[in-house]
DOPASE-381832 format. One record per residue (C-alpha): x, y, z; residue number from 0; residue in one letter. Coordinates in steps of 0.05 Angstrom, whole numbers, always signed. Last residue first. Layout:
N
X,Y,Z,seq,type
X,Y,Z,NUM,A
...
END
This chain:
433
X,Y,Z,seq,type
+443,+119,-381,432,L
+439,+145,-452,431,E
+405,+83,-481,430,N
+366,+76,-545,429,H
+340,+4,-546,428,V
+312,-33,-607,427,T
+258,-84,-593,426,Y
+248,-153,-623,425,I
+313,-191,-608,424,R
+316,-162,-538,423,K
+243,-184,-529,422,L
+260,-257,-540,421,Q
+319,-256,-491,420,A
+273,-224,-440,419,L
+220,-276,-449,418,K
+268,-334,-437,417,E
+301,-300,-377,416,P
+232,-282,-347,415,I
+199,-350,-357,414,N
+236,-395,-308,413,K
+243,-349,-248,412,A
+173,-322,-263,411,L
+143,-392,-261,410,R
+176,-408,-194,409,S
+152,-341,-167,408,N
+81,-356,-189,407,Q
+81,-424,-157,406,I
+108,-397,-91,405,N
+60,-338,-92,404,R
+1,-385,-102,403,L
+27,-429,-45,402,I
+31,-369,+3,401,K
-40,-349,-16,400,D
-65,-420,-4,399,K
-33,-425,+65,398,V
-94,-423,+110,397,E
-141,-457,+60,396,A
-93,-515,+51,395,L
-91,-533,+125,394,D
-37,-511,+173,393,E
-4,-571,+205,392,T
-8,-575,+280,391,R
+44,-589,+333,390,K
+52,-580,+408,389,G
+93,-526,+440,388,S
+110,-453,+431,387,S
+154,-401,+464,386,S
+164,-327,+477,385,E
+128,-292,+420,384,K
+132,-217,+432,383,K
+73,-182,+400,382,I
+67,-107,+389,381,I
-3,-79,+380,380,V
-27,-14,+349,379,F
-98,+3,+368,378,M
-159,+28,+329,377,G
-192,-40,+323,376,R
-129,-75,+299,375,T
-64,-49,+271,374,S
-6,-98,+282,373,V
+58,-60,+296,372,P
+120,-100,+276,371,R
+126,-166,+310,370,S
+180,-190,+359,369,V
+210,-259,+349,368,N
+233,-305,+404,367,G
+196,-366,+377,366,D
+177,-358,+304,365,K
+113,-321,+285,364,M
+55,-354,+249,363,R
+18,-370,+313,362,F
+26,-298,+337,361,V
-2,-266,+274,360,T
-65,-307,+269,359,K
-77,-296,+343,358,R
-70,-221,+334,357,L
-113,-215,+272,356,T
-170,-259,+298,355,D
-204,-289,+237,354,I
-156,-348,+230,353,D
-147,-355,+305,352,A
-220,-372,+311,351,Q
-203,-442,+286,350,T
-170,-454,+353,349,T
-97,-452,+373,348,Y
-83,-450,+448,347,A
-56,-387,+481,346,L
-17,-379,+546,345,S
-7,-305,+560,344,L
+62,-284,+585,343,H
+45,-210,+589,342,K
-18,-172,+570,341,E
-6,-98,+565,340,E
-52,-38,+563,339,K
-59,+31,+532,338,I
+15,+47,+522,337,L
+19,+116,+489,336,G
+83,+135,+524,335,P
+128,+75,+538,334,L
+140,+28,+596,333,K
+183,-35,+591,332,L
+196,-70,+657,331,T
+175,-142,+643,330,D
+202,-145,+571,329,L
+266,-109,+589,328,V
+308,-172,+577,327,E
+290,-172,+503,326,P
+339,-114,+492,325,R
+352,-105,+417,324,I
+287,-135,+389,323,K
+247,-111,+449,322,L
+272,-40,+439,321,I
+255,-38,+365,320,A
+185,-64,+375,319,S
+171,-15,+431,318,C
+195,+43,+388,317,T
+150,+20,+331,316,L
+90,+18,+378,315,A
+106,+87,+404,314,S
+106,+114,+333,313,K
+43,+75,+313,312,P
-3,+110,+363,311,N
-54,+87,+415,310,D
-11,+29,+438,309,F
-26,-43,+460,308,Y
+31,-88,+483,307,F
+21,-164,+478,306,F
+63,-219,+509,305,S
+66,-290,+483,304,A
+63,-363,+505,303,I
+43,-413,+452,302,T
+2,-475,+439,301,K
-14,-507,+373,300,N
+58,-502,+348,299,G
+71,-498,+274,298,Q
+79,-546,+215,297,V
+69,-512,+148,296,F
+141,-521,+124,295,E
+134,-597,+130,294,P
+73,-593,+84,293,K
+112,-564,+25,292,M
+106,-623,-23,291,R
+33,-635,-4,290,N
+17,-562,-14,289,Y
+53,-560,-80,288,V
+10,-617,-107,287,C
-54,-587,-80,286,T
-40,-520,-113,285,I
-23,-553,-179,284,E
-87,-594,-177,283,D
-127,-531,-162,282,D
-101,-500,-226,281,T
-58,-438,-233,280,I
-78,-396,-293,279,S
-31,-394,-352,278,R
+34,-356,-356,277,G
+70,-319,-299,276,A
+106,-274,-350,275,L
+44,-258,-390,274,V
-18,-249,-346,273,E
+11,-236,-277,272,N
+74,-201,-300,271,E
+38,-160,-352,270,Y
-15,-138,-301,269,K
+39,-119,-251,268,Q
+76,-81,-306,267,Y
+14,-41,-324,266,I
+2,-24,-250,265,L
+74,+0,-242,264,K
+66,+38,-307,263,N
+6,+75,-278,262,K
+47,+95,-218,261,Y
+104,+121,-260,260,N
+55,+158,-304,259,M
+29,+195,-243,258,Q
+100,+211,-221,257,D
+116,+240,-289,256,A
+52,+282,-291,255,L
+64,+305,-220,254,Y
+136,+325,-234,253,A
+115,+361,-298,252,P
+61,+400,-259,251,S
-3,+406,-299,250,K
-47,+377,-243,249,D
-21,+433,-199,248,M
-60,+484,-240,247,G
-74,+528,-180,246,H
-149,+519,-186,245,K
-137,+444,-194,244,L
-106,+443,-125,243,A
-169,+473,-95,242,E
-212,+419,-126,241,N
-165,+366,-98,240,Y
-170,+398,-29,239,S
-246,+398,-30,238,Y
-251,+326,-56,237,N
-198,+301,-8,236,T
-234,+331,+52,235,Y
-299,+297,+31,234,V
-266,+229,+21,233,I
-231,+240,+88,232,N
-299,+248,+121,231,K
-320,+181,+93,230,L
-256,+149,+120,229,N
-270,+174,+190,228,R
-342,+152,+184,227,I
-322,+80,+167,226,V
-274,+76,+226,225,D
-327,+104,+272,224,K
-376,+51,+247,223,D
-326,-2,+269,222,T
-278,-50,+235,221,F
-233,-12,+187,220,V
-159,-26,+193,219,D
-117,+35,+180,218,Y
-86,+41,+112,217,K
-25,+54,+70,216,V
-22,+74,-4,215,A
-97,+89,-6,214,L
-131,+67,-70,213,S
-168,+9,-36,212,N
-200,+57,+14,211,Y
-227,+104,-39,210,Y
-254,+48,-83,209,D
-286,+15,-22,208,F
-321,+79,-1,207,F
-345,+93,-71,206,D
-377,+23,-73,205,N
-408,+36,-5,204,A
-441,+97,-36,203,S
-421,+170,-30,202,V
-478,+216,-53,201,V
-470,+288,-75,200,K
-531,+329,-52,199,G
-501,+396,-72,198,S
-454,+402,-131,197,E
-385,+423,-154,196,Q
-348,+441,-90,195,P
-384,+383,-56,194,S
-445,+388,-13,193,T
-455,+323,+24,192,Y
-492,+257,+26,191,T
-461,+197,+60,190,L
-468,+121,+64,189,L
-514,+108,+5,188,P
-525,+34,-13,187,Q
-503,+14,-82,186,N
-447,-33,-59,185,L
-487,-64,-1,184,L
-516,-128,-31,183,S
-451,-144,-67,182,K
-407,-139,-5,181,F
-362,-199,-15,180,R
-354,-181,-88,179,S
-320,-116,-65,178,K
-257,-152,-42,177,I
-229,-99,+5,176,F
-155,-86,+0,175,T
-100,-103,+49,174,H
-49,-119,-4,173,Q
-86,-183,-24,172,P
-157,-191,+5,171,G
-188,-163,+67,170,Y
-258,-176,+95,169,P
-240,-215,+159,168,N
-311,-213,+187,167,D
-308,-146,+223,166,S
-327,-110,+158,165,L
-396,-142,+157,164,K
-418,-106,+221,163,A
-386,-41,+195,162,S
-430,-45,+133,161,L
-495,-54,+171,160,V
-477,+2,+219,159,L
-459,+48,+160,158,I
-526,+32,+126,157,N
-566,+51,+188,156,A
-524,+113,+203,155,S
-534,+145,+135,154,N
-487,+203,+146,153,F
-504,+276,+129,152,Q
-444,+321,+114,151,M
-461,+395,+108,150,H
-399,+406,+63,149,A
-387,+479,+77,148,K
-383,+472,+153,147,A
-342,+409,+145,146,G
-292,+445,+102,145,I
-281,+497,+156,144,R
-275,+444,+210,143,T
-226,+406,+166,142,Y
-183,+468,+158,141,L
-183,+482,+233,140,T
-162,+410,+247,139,T
-108,+415,+194,138,I
-80,+479,+226,137,R
-82,+448,+295,136,K
-46,+386,+271,135,Q
+8,+429,+240,134,Q
+17,+469,+304,133,E
+23,+406,+345,132,E
+74,+374,+298,131,K
+114,+438,+297,130,T
+110,+484,+237,129,A
+168,+494,+190,128,G
+126,+504,+128,127,N
+88,+438,+140,126,N
+40,+441,+81,125,Q
-32,+419,+91,124,L
-52,+488,+116,123,E
-30,+516,+48,122,P
-91,+481,+17,121,F
-93,+438,-46,120,G
-23,+408,-44,119,F
-43,+343,-9,118,Q
-99,+335,-60,117,A
-48,+320,-115,116,I
-32,+252,-86,115,Y
-104,+232,-70,114,L
-126,+249,-141,113,R
-67,+211,-169,112,G
-90,+149,-131,111,T
-160,+154,-159,110,R
-134,+167,-230,109,A
-85,+108,-227,108,A
-141,+61,-204,107,V
-187,+83,-260,106,S
-134,+81,-314,105,D
-114,+10,-292,104,I
-187,-12,-293,103,Q
-196,+18,-363,102,Q
-137,-20,-393,101,D
-109,+22,-450,100,K
-37,+17,-424,99,D
-43,-59,-430,98,F
-47,-52,-506,97,G
-2,-110,-525,96,K
+52,-62,-550,95,E
+47,-25,-484,94,Y
+60,-90,-446,93,A
+119,-104,-493,92,D
+150,-37,-476,91,A
+139,-52,-401,90,L
+175,-118,-409,89,F
+234,-84,-442,88,Y
+232,-31,-388,87,T
+241,-86,-336,86,H
+306,-106,-369,85,D
+330,-34,-368,84,I
+316,-28,-294,83,F
+350,-95,-281,82,G
+413,-70,-316,81,N
+411,-6,-275,80,K
+402,-45,-210,79,W
+463,-88,-226,78,K
+503,-25,-244,77,Q
+483,+7,-177,76,I
+507,-54,-138,75,D
+573,-55,-176,74,N
+583,+20,-163,73,N
+575,+11,-88,72,V
+508,+14,-53,71,P
+504,+55,+11,70,K
+510,+20,+78,69,H
+464,-14,+128,68,G
+444,-68,+79,67,A
+368,-59,+84,66,T
+362,+16,+97,65,Q
+419,+31,+49,64,T
+388,-12,-6,63,F
+320,+22,+3,62,M
+350,+92,-2,61,T
+395,+75,-61,60,I
+337,+43,-98,59,F
+292,+103,-87,58,L
+348,+149,-111,57,N
+354,+107,-175,56,L
+279,+112,-185,55,N
+280,+187,-179,54,K
+341,+192,-224,53,R
+308,+151,-279,52,Y
+244,+191,-275,51,E
+278,+258,-279,50,Y
+324,+236,-336,49,A
+262,+216,-375,48,S
+245,+144,-396,47,I
+208,+137,-462,46,N
+167,+74,-475,45,V
+135,+62,-542,44,K
+189,+12,-562,43,G
+249,+20,-517,42,I
+276,+89,-502,41,N
+323,+109,-446,40,L
+352,+178,-430,39,V
+293,+220,-455,38,T
+295,+294,-437,37,H
+248,+313,-380,36,V
+294,+346,-331,35,D
+247,+374,-279,34,V
+263,+440,-246,33,S
+252,+441,-171,32,K
+185,+441,-135,31,E
+183,+482,-72,30,G
+107,+485,-72,29,P
+84,+447,-134,28,F
+78,+482,-201,27,S
+146,+495,-231,26,T
+146,+489,-307,25,V
+199,+456,-350,24,V
+182,+453,-424,23,A
+133,+400,-449,22,P
+140,+326,-430,21,Q
+162,+269,-475,20,Q
+122,+206,-463,19,S
+127,+167,-398,18,C
+163,+110,-365,17,A
+180,+95,-294,16,C
+181,+29,-258,15,L
+177,+17,-184,14,I
+161,+86,-156,13,L
+127,+77,-89,12,L
+83,+138,-85,11,F
+76,+172,-17,10,F
+24,+190,+33,9,F
+3,+252,+70,8,L
-66,+265,+41,7,F
-100,+209,+80,6,C
-82,+243,+146,5,N
-84,+187,+197,4,K
-27,+152,+161,3,F
-35,+77,+156,2,A
-10,+15,+192,1,I
-32,-54,+171,0,M
END
């Protein structure tokens, strides 16, 4: 998965938005415009402000335009608006059930909000019309200054042990680390530094995983250098967040609304998983669906593919776009940032393909397809699958996540209309949309 090198420069995906009434408009963030906080939709304990509604609508318009190639018409917007209101019913019920008091949700939202606000801590992190090279130079200078204050001391032995375990396919859903796989390491110190608040602050492996999992987009982490890069970013974030607090940026109405948006996304996900999707999925259900869907899991056991390795995601994306439009340039394509290329490789499926990111990707692709950038070991790889032959059926372990999603989606399709009708009889709606 691709991530931004600068951990501060990321965005919130605003899925649902709801928050309590905000105080009078205040401008806190650089260039921040006035925030209209009056309530335009109320269901139960959930109040939707005009600012939040408009921000979500703009996100829908942007995503629709990117997908469809044209802006949504009035009918498209009305369908989205109806869906937005329906989702707010579910969110209202989630609040009524106390999901907003969930400590894990509060913890995740706080970590993500900390990252968000940290991007405004130092003026060097703002573009202000600077070129890419000028901006990178400013950030490098800033990081050097922070590093001199922080006196970072890395525990090389523990970092090497951790990085060795990270190479063994450690990721779970949404490219997050499953901490239970690293129980023996969670309390081990990886870094000691001087923070703005205290000297001798320790960052454990558990802190490292919490930080990484809270990132919106991520680089793969395999080597000790990858671990150290993220540990340094923890320090930079701490200093920049502390600076942002000095300027009162945590009181910004836009920040408070966006932070609540993100928390409500987490609340809705919990409600969907625990209420709308119903009871836990049993092993018997999984096996039954697997047997029914087996024809869909047949793939070639031999393939011919070409691989292009880049040192930056932008060049990799350009390569992917070109090969999709002009596949005939496969043998002549040259782009800046290309580290190496492997063309027309013949690959046979082995069990190692499941822990090899590139092989796993290529065997799941359809003939003729071009991949998006695959981030692996510090490189960005584009795969062009040319042909396949032979047959093998993916076993249950390989497709279990796909089956779980299939079962959950089937349940949601059945349960959502029934639950929505029930909630509309319970909750009163005040709608100014």
